[in-house]
MMTF fields as JSON, N, C-alpha, C and O atoms, coordinates in Angstrom:
{
  "mmtfVersion": "1.0.0",
  "mmtfProducer": "UNKNOWN",
  "numBonds": 451,
  "numAtoms": 452,
  "numGroups": 113,
  "numChains": 1,
  "numModels": 1,
  "chainsPerModel": [1],
  "groupsPerChain": [113],
  "chainIdList": ["A"],
  "bondAtomList": [4, 2, 8, 6, 12, 10, 16, 14, 20, 18, 24, 22, 28, 26, 32, 30, 36, 34, 40, 38, 44, 42, 48, 46, 52, 50, 56, 54, 60, 58, 64, 62, 68, 66, 72, 70, 76, 74, 80, 78, 84, 82, 88, 86, 92, 90, 96, 94, 100, 98, 104, 102, 108, 106, 112, 110, 116, 114, 120, 118, 124, 122, 128, 126, 132, 130, 136, 134, 140, 138, 144, 142, 148, 146, 152, 150, 156, 154, 160, 158, 164, 162, 168, 166, 172, 170, 176, 174, 180, 178, 184, 182, 188, 186, 192, 190, 196, 194, 200, 198, 204, 202, 208, 206, 212, 210, 216, 214, 220, 218, 224, 222, 228, 226, 232, 230, 236, 234, 240, 238, 244, 242, 248, 246, 252, 250, 256, 254, 260, 258, 264, 262, 268, 266, 272, 270, 276, 274, 280, 278, 284, 282, 288, 286, 292, 290, 296, 294, 300, 298, 304, 302, 308, 306, 312, 310, 316, 314, 320, 318, 324, 322, 328, 326, 332, 330, 336, 334, 340, 338, 344, 342, 348, 346, 352, 350, 356, 354, 360, 358, 364, 362, 368, 366, 372, 370, 376, 374, 380, 378, 384, 382, 388, 386, 392, 390, 396, 394, 400, 398, 404, 402, 408, 406, 412, 410, 416, 414, 420, 418, 424, 422, 428, 426, 432, 430, 436, 434, 440, 438, 444, 442, 448, 446],
  "bondOrderList": [1, 1, 1, 1, 1, 1, 1, 1, 1, 1, 1, 1, 1, 1, 1, 1, 1, 1, 1, 1, 1, 1, 1, 1, 1, 1, 1, 1, 1, 1, 1, 1, 1, 1, 1, 1, 1, 1, 1, 1, 1, 1, 1, 1, 1, 1, 1, 1, 1, 1, 1, 1, 1, 1, 1, 1, 1, 1, 1, 1, 1, 1, 1, 1, 1, 1, 1, 1, 1, 1, 1, 1, 1, 1, 1, 1, 1, 1, 1, 1, 1, 1, 1, 1, 1, 1, 1, 1, 1, 1, 1, 1, 1, 1, 1, 1, 1, 1, 1, 1, 1, 1, 1, 1, 1, 1, 1, 1, 1, 1, 1, 1],
  "groupList": [{"groupName": "LYS", "atomNameList": ["N", "CA", "C", "O"], "elementList": ["N", "C", "C", "O"], "formalChargeList": [0, 0, 0, 0], "bondAtomList": [1, 0, 2, 1, 3, 2], "bondOrderList": [1, 1, 2], "singleLetterCode": "K", "chemCompType": "L-PEPTIDE LINKING"}, {"groupName": "LEU", "atomNameList": ["N", "CA", "C", "O"], "elementList": ["N", "C", "C", "O"], "formalChargeList": [0, 0, 0, 0], "bondAtomList": [1, 0, 2, 1, 3, 2], "bondOrderList": [1, 1, 2], "singleLetterCode": "L", "chemCompType": "L-PEPTIDE LINKING"}, {"groupName": "VAL", "atomNameList": ["N", "CA", "C", "O"], "elementList": ["N", "C", "C", "O"], "formalChargeList": [0, 0, 0, 0], "bondAtomList": [1, 0, 2, 1, 3, 2], "bondOrderList": [1, 1, 2], "singleLetterCode": "V", "chemCompType": "L-PEPTIDE LINKING"}, {"groupName": "ILE", "atomNameList": ["N", "CA", "C", "O"], "elementList": ["N", "C", "C", "O"], "formalChargeList": [0, 0, 0, 0], "bondAtomList": [1, 0, 2, 1, 3, 2], "bondOrderList": [1, 1, 2], "singleLetterCode": "I", "chemCompType": "L-PEPTIDE LINKING"}, {"groupName": "GLU", "atomNameList": ["N", "CA", "C", "O"], "elementList": ["N", "C", "C", "O"], "formalChargeList": [0, 0, 0, 0], "bondAtomList": [1, 0, 2, 1, 3, 2], "bondOrderList": [1, 1, 2], "singleLetterCode": "E", "chemCompType": "L-PEPTIDE LINKING"}, {"groupName": "ASP", "atomNameList": ["N", "CA", "C", "O"], "elementList": ["N", "C", "C", "O"], "formalChargeList": [0, 0, 0, 0], "bondAtomList": [1, 0, 2, 1, 3, 2], "bondOrderList": [1, 1, 2], "singleLetterCode": "D", "chemCompType": "L-PEPTIDE LINKING"}, {"groupName": "ALA", "atomNameList": ["N", "CA", "C", "O"], "elementList": ["N", "C", "C", "O"], "formalChargeList": [0, 0, 0, 0], "bondAtomList": [1, 0, 2, 1, 3, 2], "bondOrderList": [1, 1, 2], "singleLetterCode": "A", "chemCompType": "L-PEPTIDE LINKING"}, {"groupName": "GLY", "atomNameList": ["N", "CA", "C", "O"], "elementList": ["N", "C", "C", "O"], "formalChargeList": [0, 0, 0, 0], "bondAtomList": [1, 0, 2, 1, 3, 2], "bondOrderList": [1, 1, 2], "singleLetterCode": "G", "chemCompType": "PEPTIDE LINKING"}, {"groupName": "TYR", "atomNameList": ["N", "CA", "C", "O"], "elementList": ["N", "C", "C", "O"], "formalChargeList": [0, 0, 0, 0], "bondAtomList": [1, 0, 2, 1, 3, 2], "bondOrderList": [1, 1, 2], "singleLetterCode": "Y", "chemCompType": "L-PEPTIDE LINKING"}, {"groupName": "PHE", "atomNameList": ["N", "CA", "C", "O"], "elementList": ["N", "C", "C", "O"], "formalChargeList": [0, 0, 0, 0], "bondAtomList": [1, 0, 2, 1, 3, 2], "bondOrderList": [1, 1, 2], "singleLetterCode": "F", "chemCompType": "L-PEPTIDE LINKING"}, {"groupName": "ARG", "atomNameList": ["N", "CA", "C", "O"], "elementList": ["N", "C", "C", "O"], "formalChargeList": [0, 0, 0, 0], "bondAtomList": [1, 0, 2, 1, 3, 2], "bondOrderList": [1, 1, 2], "singleLetterCode": "R", "chemCompType": "L-PEPTIDE LINKING"}, {"groupName": "ASN", "atomNameList": ["N", "CA", "C", "O"], "elementList": ["N", "C", "C", "O"], "formalChargeList": [0, 0, 0, 0], "bondAtomList": [1, 0, 2, 1, 3, 2], "bondOrderList": [1, 1, 2], "singleLetterCode": "N", "chemCompType": "L-PEPTIDE LINKING"}, {"groupName": "SER", "atomNameList": ["N", "CA", "C", "O"], "elementList": ["N", "C", "C", "O"], "formalChargeList": [0, 0, 0, 0], "bondAtomList": [1, 0, 2, 1, 3, 2], "bondOrderList": [1, 1, 2], "singleLetterCode": "S", "chemCompType": "L-PEPTIDE LINKING"}, {"groupName": "THR", "atomNameList": ["N", "CA", "C", "O"], "elementList": ["N", "C", "C", "O"], "formalChargeList": [0, 0, 0, 0], "bondAtomList": [1, 0, 2, 1, 3, 2], "bondOrderList": [1, 1, 2], "singleLetterCode": "T", "chemCompType": "L-PEPTIDE LINKING"}, {"groupName": "GLN", "atomNameList": ["N", "CA", "C", "O"], "elementList": ["N", "C", "C", "O"], "formalChargeList": [0, 0, 0, 0], "bondAtomList": [1, 0, 2, 1, 3, 2], "bondOrderList": [1, 1, 2], "singleLetterCode": "Q", "chemCompType": "L-PEPTIDE LINKING"}, {"groupName": "PRO", "atomNameList": ["N", "CA", "C", "O"], "elementList": ["N", "C", "C", "O"], "formalChargeList": [0, 0, 0, 0], "bondAtomList": [1, 0, 2, 1, 3, 2], "bondOrderList": [1, 1, 2], "singleLetterCode": "P", "chemCompType": "L-PEPTIDE LINKING"}, {"groupName": "TRP", "atomNameList": ["N", "CA", "C", "O"], "elementList": ["N", "C", "C", "O"], "formalChargeList": [0, 0, 0, 0], "bondAtomList": [1, 0, 2, 1, 3, 2], "bondOrderList": [1, 1, 2], "singleLetterCode": "W", "chemCompType": "L-PEPTIDE LINKING"}],
  "groupTypeList": [0, 1, 0, 2, 3, 4, 0, 5, 6, 5, 6, 7, 8, 6, 3, 9, 4, 8, 10, 4, 4, 11, 0, 2, 9, 10, 7, 12, 1, 4, 2, 3, 5, 3, 2, 0, 5, 7, 10, 0, 1, 13, 10, 9, 2, 2, 14, 3, 4, 5, 10, 15, 12, 16, 2, 4, 5, 4, 1, 1, 6, 0, 1, 4, 14, 0, 1, 10, 13, 4, 1, 7, 12, 15, 4, 15, 15, 15, 13, 15, 10, 5, 15, 0, 15, 6, 15, 6, 0, 15, 5, 15, 15, 0, 6, 5, 6, 15, 0, 15, 15, 6, 5, 5, 5, 7, 15, 15, 3, 12, 15, 13, 15],
  "groupIdList": [1, 2, 3, 4, 5, 6, 7, 8, 9, 10, 11, 12, 13, 14, 15, 16, 17, 18, 19, 20, 21, 22, 23, 24, 25, 26, 27, 28, 29, 30, 31, 32, 33, 34, 35, 36, 37, 38, 39, 40, 41, 42, 43, 44, 45, 46, 47, 48, 49, 50, 51, 52, 53, 54, 55, 56, 57, 58, 59, 60, 61, 62, 63, 64, 65, 66, 67, 68, 69, 70, 71, 72, 73, 74, 75, 76, 77, 78, 79, 80, 81, 82, 83, 84, 85, 86, 87, 88, 89, 90, 91, 92, 93, 94, 95, 96, 97, 98, 99, 100, 101, 102, 103, 104, 105, 106, 107, 108, 109, 110, 111, 112, 113],
  "secStructList": [7, 7, 3, 3, 3, 3, 3, 3, 6, 6, 6, 6, 3, 3, 3, 3, 3, 3, 3, 3, 6, 6, 3, 3, 3, 3, 3, 3, 3, 3, 3, 3, 3, 3, 3, 3, 6, 6, 3, 3, 3, 3, 3, 3, 3, 3, 3, 3, 6, 6, 1, 7, 2, 2, 2, 2, 2, 2, 2, 2, 2, 2, 2, 2, 2, 2, 2, 2, 2, 2, 2, 7, 1, 7, 7, 7, 7, 7, 7, 7, 7, 7, 1, 1, 7, 7, 7, 7, 7, 7, 7, 7, 7, 7, 6, 6, 1, 7, 7, 7, 7, 7, 7, 7, 1, 7, 1, 7, 7, 7, 1, 7, 7],
  "xCoordList": [113.588, 113.179, 114.076, 113.658, 115.294, 116.256, 117.265, 117.635, 117.702, 118.718, 120.081, 120.353, 120.926, 122.265, 123.168, 123.307, 123.776, 124.662, 126.112, 126.856, 126.486, 127.871, 127.852, 127.024, 128.782, 128.895, 130.327, 131.055, 130.707, 132.037, 131.89, 131.744, 131.931, 131.743, 132.864, 132.623, 134.097, 135.225, 135.086, 135.394, 134.626, 134.449, 133.106, 132.933, 132.167, 130.894, 129.891, 129.247, 129.745, 128.744, 128.141, 128.698, 126.98, 126.322, 125.645, 125.091, 125.695, 124.998, 123.875, 124.084, 122.683, 121.524, 120.644, 120.82, 119.69, 118.678, 117.349, 116.957, 116.668, 115.368, 114.337, 114.459, 113.329, 112.3, 111.044, 110.578, 110.517, 109.281, 108.562, 109.142, 107.303, 106.485, 107.196, 107.269, 107.706, 108.388, 109.635, 110.089, 110.185, 111.435, 112.468, 112.131, 113.725, 114.819, 115.663, 116.072, 115.914, 116.733, 117.92, 117.796, 119.053, 120.27, 120.348, 120.087, 120.716, 120.821, 122.052, 122.695, 122.366, 123.51, 123.169, 122.368, 123.802, 123.689, 125.104, 125.95, 125.347, 126.665, 126.5, 125.595, 127.372, 127.353, 128.57, 129.704, 128.323, 129.391, 129.403, 128.39, 130.55, 130.721, 131.269, 132.249, 130.628, 131.072, 131.114, 130.562, 131.771, 131.785, 131.235, 131.758, 130.174, 129.549, 129.329, 128.718, 129.823, 129.721, 130.297, 129.754, 131.409, 132.083, 131.351, 131.643, 130.412, 129.594, 129.675, 129.563, 129.87, 129.929, 128.52, 127.598, 128.367, 127.092, 127.309, 128.426, 126.25, 126.305, 125.287, 124.121, 125.745, 124.869, 124.707, 125.628, 123.537, 123.251, 122.905, 122.161, 123.455, 123.142, 122.625, 123.315, 121.396, 120.8, 120.614, 120.112, 121.022, 120.813, 120.247, 120.739, 119.2, 118.601, 118.501, 117.896, 119.11, 119.119, 117.708, 116.907, 117.415, 116.16, 114.903, 113.844, 115.008, 113.859, 113.801, 114.844, 112.611, 112.512, 113.081, 113.191, 113.434, 114.08, 113.173, 113.671, 111.847, 110.963, 111.104, 110.853, 111.502, 111.72, 112.916, 112.877, 113.978, 115.154, 114.788, 115.209, 113.994, 113.562, 112.742, 112.875, 111.894, 111.071, 111.93, 111.68, 112.935, 113.841, 114.609, 114.792, 115.061, 115.767, 114.85, 115.284, 113.591, 112.632, 112.413, 112.334, 112.315, 112.149, 113.391, 113.284, 114.565, 115.808, 115.871, 116.252, 115.496, 115.505, 114.547, 114.889, 113.353, 112.377, 112.916, 112.75, 113.557, 114.136, 115.219, 115.257, 116.095, 117.164, 116.61, 117.103, 115.594, 114.986, 114.309, 114.356, 113.688, 113.036, 114.064, 113.866, 115.17, 116.178, 117.123, 117.53, 117.476, 118.495, 117.951, 118.657, 116.733, 116.171, 116.499, 117.228, 115.963, 116.193, 117.619, 118.224, 118.163, 119.526, 119.556, 118.54, 120.75, 120.92, 120.686, 121.018, 120.12, 119.932, 121.286, 122.253, 121.36, 122.638, 123.038, 122.173, 124.327, 124.76, 124.38, 124.323, 124.125, 123.798, 125.056, 126.138, 124.927, 126.118, 126.676, 125.942, 127.979, 128.642, 128.818, 129.086, 128.663, 128.873, 130.376, 131.059, 130.928, 132.374, 132.997, 134.117, 132.309, 132.854, 131.81, 130.623, 132.245, 131.283, 130.722, 131.351, 129.537, 128.9, 129.739, 130.275, 129.853, 130.636, 129.982, 128.759, 130.841, 130.355, 129.716, 130.223, 128.609, 127.928, 128.634, 129.006, 128.819, 129.461, 128.547, 127.321, 129.186, 128.424, 127.654, 128.177, 126.42, 125.658, 126.303, 126.895, 126.194, 126.808, 126.151, 124.95, 126.976, 126.47, 125.71, 126.028, 124.724, 123.872, 124.648, 124.354, 125.627, 126.351, 127.626, 128.377, 127.894, 129.107, 128.931, 127.851, 129.994, 129.871, 129.724, 130.366, 128.879, 128.651, 129.645, 129.978, 130.123, 131.048, 130.331, 129.124, 131.058, 130.416, 129.897, 130.511, 128.77, 128.164, 128.956, 129.345, 129.187, 129.927, 128.912, 128.379, 128.643, 127.631, 128.217, 127.535, 129.477, 130.115, 129.778, 130.34, 128.906, 128.551, 129.347, 130.02, 129.267, 129.958, 131.472, 131.938, 132.236, 133.692, 134.139, 133.513, 135.223, 135.743, 136.962, 137.836, 137.019, 138.122, 139.365, 139.27, 140.579, 141.8, 142.286, 143.149, 141.761, 142.196, 141.2, 140.001, 141.685, 140.78, 139.899, 139.093],
  "yCoordList": [45.775, 44.42, 43.806, 42.908, 44.286, 43.744, 42.902, 43.236, 41.823, 40.982, 41.418, 41.313, 41.903, 42.362, 41.147, 40.349, 41.015, 39.885, 40.248, 39.458, 41.445, 41.89, 43.406, 44.091, 43.921, 45.379, 45.747, 44.982, 46.92, 47.448, 48.949, 49.719, 49.354, 50.76, 51.625, 52.761, 51.103, 51.888, 52.159, 53.255, 51.165, 51.333, 52.0, 52.524, 51.99, 52.667, 51.91, 52.497, 50.605, 49.856, 48.755, 48.341, 48.296, 47.13, 46.359, 46.949, 45.036, 44.167, 43.491, 43.002, 43.472, 42.962, 42.115, 42.083, 41.429, 40.669, 41.394, 41.79, 41.557, 42.216, 41.159, 40.53, 40.962, 39.947, 40.635, 41.641, 40.044, 40.558, 39.389, 38.695, 39.175, 38.105, 36.748, 36.045, 36.397, 35.115, 34.928, 33.801, 36.011, 35.951, 36.797, 37.765, 36.421, 37.144, 37.794, 37.147, 39.093, 39.853, 40.423, 40.847, 40.431, 40.958, 42.455, 42.91, 43.213, 44.653, 45.182, 44.486, 46.439, 47.076, 48.525, 49.174, 48.998, 50.393, 50.934, 50.365, 52.034, 52.682, 54.055, 54.804, 54.384, 55.675, 56.459, 55.993, 57.656, 58.459, 59.825, 60.524, 60.207, 61.546, 62.455, 62.122, 63.612, 64.584, 65.967, 66.188, 66.892, 68.298, 69.094, 69.02, 69.858, 70.673, 72.062, 72.218, 73.058, 74.448, 74.64, 75.396, 73.945, 74.078, 73.404, 73.69, 72.52, 71.878, 70.363, 69.843, 69.651, 68.189, 67.624, 68.008, 66.705, 66.044, 64.543, 64.085, 63.781, 62.332, 61.918, 62.308, 61.12, 60.595, 59.096, 58.42, 58.584, 57.158, 56.659, 57.304, 55.499, 54.861, 53.464, 52.665, 53.175, 51.861, 51.191, 51.799, 49.938, 49.138, 47.79, 47.156, 47.354, 46.042, 45.327, 45.825, 44.15, 43.382, 42.96, 42.568, 43.045, 42.557, 43.2, 42.573, 44.429, 45.17, 46.505, 47.041, 47.057, 48.37, 49.469, 49.296, 50.584, 51.664, 52.272, 52.83, 52.175, 52.749, 52.034, 52.634, 50.762, 50.033, 50.651, 50.85, 50.95, 51.596, 52.977, 53.358, 53.734, 55.071, 54.988, 55.832, 53.965, 53.784, 53.488, 54.018, 52.645, 52.354, 53.6, 53.838, 54.395, 55.641, 56.602, 57.265, 56.683, 57.56, 57.093, 57.914, 55.769, 55.239, 55.506, 55.831, 55.367, 55.657, 57.132, 57.472, 58.005, 59.437, 59.757, 60.529, 59.17, 59.413, 58.93, 59.608, 57.769, 57.221, 58.154, 58.433, 58.634, 59.527, 60.85, 61.38, 61.391, 62.655, 62.469, 63.362, 61.321, 61.047, 60.944, 61.48, 60.244, 60.021, 61.201, 61.486, 61.89, 62.943, 64.351, 65.322, 64.487, 65.8, 66.215, 65.522, 67.331, 67.84, 68.345, 68.78, 68.292, 68.807, 70.325, 71.007, 70.828, 72.272, 72.913, 72.318, 74.117, 74.777, 75.146, 75.349, 75.232, 75.591, 77.015, 77.861, 77.278, 78.632, 79.609, 79.26, 80.83, 81.848, 82.171, 82.295, 82.307, 82.582, 83.961, 84.929, 84.013, 85.302, 86.035, 85.423, 87.356, 88.177, 88.299, 88.832, 87.82, 87.83, 89.217, 89.363, 90.236, 91.585, 92.512, 92.401, 93.408, 94.329, 95.275, 95.549, 95.756, 96.696, 97.974, 98.419, 98.563, 99.797, 100.906, 101.012, 101.726, 102.837, 103.877, 104.187, 104.404, 105.443, 106.77, 107.073, 107.567, 108.875, 109.775, 109.681, 110.647, 111.586, 112.536, 112.966, 112.858, 113.793, 115.185, 115.55, 115.952, 117.304, 118.174, 118.091, 119.001, 119.905, 121.052, 121.472, 121.532, 122.582, 123.874, 124.594, 124.193, 125.45, 125.304, 126.272, 124.137, 123.952, 124.643, 124.596, 125.283, 125.96, 124.935, 123.886, 125.252, 124.358, 124.688, 125.854, 123.656, 123.942, 124.734, 124.578, 125.572, 126.385, 125.495, 124.487, 125.884, 125.127, 125.385, 126.517, 124.33, 124.444, 124.333, 123.254, 125.448, 125.473, 125.316, 125.581, 124.886, 124.747, 123.41, 123.099, 122.637, 121.36, 120.227, 120.415, 119.049, 117.89, 118.019, 118.755, 117.309, 117.396, 116.796, 115.87, 117.331, 116.857, 116.003, 116.373, 114.869, 113.951, 114.526, 115.108, 114.385, 114.926, 114.082, 114.534, 112.893, 112.082, 112.236, 112.384, 112.201, 112.388, 111.211, 111.228],
  "zCoordList": [3.188, 2.871, 1.807, 1.075, 1.724, 0.777, 1.546, 2.671, 0.943, 1.57, 1.042, -0.154, 1.931, 1.547, 1.403, 2.33, 0.237, -0.064, 0.254, 0.835, -0.135, 0.049, 0.197, -0.404, 1.01, 1.138, 1.476, 2.108, 1.045, 1.337, 1.567, 0.619, 2.825, 3.167, 2.618, 2.212, 2.599, 2.091, 0.591, 0.122, -0.149, -1.594, -1.912, -3.013, -0.985, -1.163, -2.005, -2.875, -1.763, -2.517, -1.666, -0.649, -2.118, -1.517, -2.641, -3.568, -2.548, -3.494, -2.709, -1.599, -3.304, -2.579, -3.49, -4.707, -2.859, -3.579, -3.428, -2.33, -4.55, -4.584, -4.97, -6.022, -4.134, -4.401, -4.931, -4.396, -6.012, -6.593, -7.264, -8.1, -6.897, -7.468, -7.423, -8.431, -6.277, -6.041, -6.901, -7.097, -7.407, -8.164, -7.44, -6.758, -7.596, -6.947, -8.036, -9.0, -7.859, -8.801, -8.047, -6.898, -8.693, -8.075, -8.355, -9.469, -7.317, -7.46, -6.757, -5.971, -7.063, -6.403, -6.071, -6.743, -5.02, -4.596, -4.487, -3.797, -5.173, -5.123, -4.5, -4.867, -3.559, -2.869, -3.348, -3.235, -3.885, -4.474, -3.804, -3.794, -3.244, -2.677, -3.76, -4.427, -3.934, -4.935, -4.305, -3.227, -4.986, -4.587, -5.759, -6.871, -5.504, -6.539, -5.969, -4.912, -6.664, -6.218, -4.822, -4.016, -4.538, -3.258, -2.107, -0.946, -2.4, -1.377, -1.532, -2.643, -0.416, -0.454, -0.615, 0.105, -1.572, -1.821, -1.907, -2.147, -1.714, -1.857, -2.9, -2.84, -3.859, -4.904, -4.696, -4.237, -5.035, -4.957, -6.349, -7.087, -6.699, -7.972, -7.655, -7.021, -8.105, -7.887, -9.238, -10.183, -9.317, -10.519, -10.106, -9.172, -10.816, -10.559, -11.906, -12.855, -11.955, -13.206, -13.597, -12.748, -14.899, -15.484, -14.91, -14.886, -14.453, -13.951, -14.669, -15.046, -14.869, -15.518, -14.615, -13.401, -15.22, -14.477, -13.407, -12.429, -13.573, -12.563, -11.22, -10.175, -11.233, -9.97, -9.24, -8.026, -9.994, -9.394, -8.865, -7.773, -9.645, -9.206, -7.922, -7.036, -7.828, -6.636, -5.408, -4.326, -5.58, -4.452, -4.025, -2.831, -4.995, -4.65, -3.902, -2.96, -4.311, -3.626, -2.187, -1.272, -1.983, -0.625, 0.227, 1.41, -0.384, 0.339, 0.72, 1.84, -0.213, 0.086, 1.233, 2.128, 1.21, 2.28, 3.622, 4.637, 3.635, 4.874, 5.419, 6.618, 4.54, 4.983, 5.493, 6.488, 4.828, 5.289, 6.65, 7.496, 6.857, 8.136, 9.257, 10.347, 8.974, 10.011, 10.208, 11.334, 9.12, 9.197, 8.985, 9.257, 8.513, 8.213, 6.787, 6.078, 6.383, 5.034, 4.89, 5.869, 3.674, 3.476, 3.624, 3.49, 3.904, 4.015, 2.654, 1.629, 2.627, 1.332, 0.736, 1.47, -0.59, -1.203, -0.809, -0.58, -0.731, -0.367, -1.471, -2.65, -1.055, -2.057, -2.855, -2.28, -4.163, -4.974, -4.66, -4.465, -4.62, -4.371, -5.683, -6.717, -5.637, -6.829, -7.031, -6.156, -8.166, -8.349, -8.304, -7.815, -8.797, -8.718, -8.122, -8.429, -7.285, -6.687, -7.742, -8.765, -7.463, -8.39, -8.458, -7.444, -9.65, -9.756, -8.937, -8.855, -8.334, -7.525, -8.426, -9.504, -7.97, -8.756, -8.503, -7.369, -9.566, -9.354, -8.532, -8.591, -7.768, -6.965, -7.89, -8.918, -7.521, -8.359, -8.306, -7.291, -9.374, -9.36, -8.3, -8.043, -7.702, -6.662, -7.325, -8.437, -6.63, -7.2, -7.425, -8.378, -6.583, -6.721, -7.551, -7.673, -8.122, -8.937, -10.289, -10.878, -10.777, -12.076, -13.197, -13.185, -14.152, -15.271, -16.37, -16.581, -17.079, -18.18, -19.268, -19.458, -19.971, -21.008, -22.134, -22.485, -22.684, -23.777, -25.052, -25.339, -25.803, -27.065, -28.183, -28.443, -28.847, -29.89, -31.278, -32.268, -31.374, -32.68, -33.344, -34.394, -32.781, -33.373, -32.749, -31.736, -33.358, -32.801, -32.971, -33.841, -32.147, -32.273, -33.606, -34.123, -34.152, -35.436, -35.178, -34.394, -35.833, -35.666, -36.308, -37.389, -35.664, -36.257, -37.446, -38.199, -37.622, -38.76, -39.907, -39.668, -41.148, -42.299, -42.548, -43.479]
}
């Protein structure tokens, strides 16, 4: 129910008129493509002159609902990859392997004073 005054798909914006209580307010919608975590996303920025921010939030919520109805829910974000694999656990000692002799002379002594 907005009257589009001007739009430019290449630049990603539209200027519109928003009517409320027999008054006309000028507004704009900006579409921004971004890449976050290796994934393409689209952000929308709505601004309406002389209106509180909740009006802009309400329009964004309606736009989101319209897009979800027409296009479905967005894909879930990819699961993060572990940058390094977990270290391999050493093999447990074999039961028949000889055990090193016990050193009962106390803790090792450092060669430096």
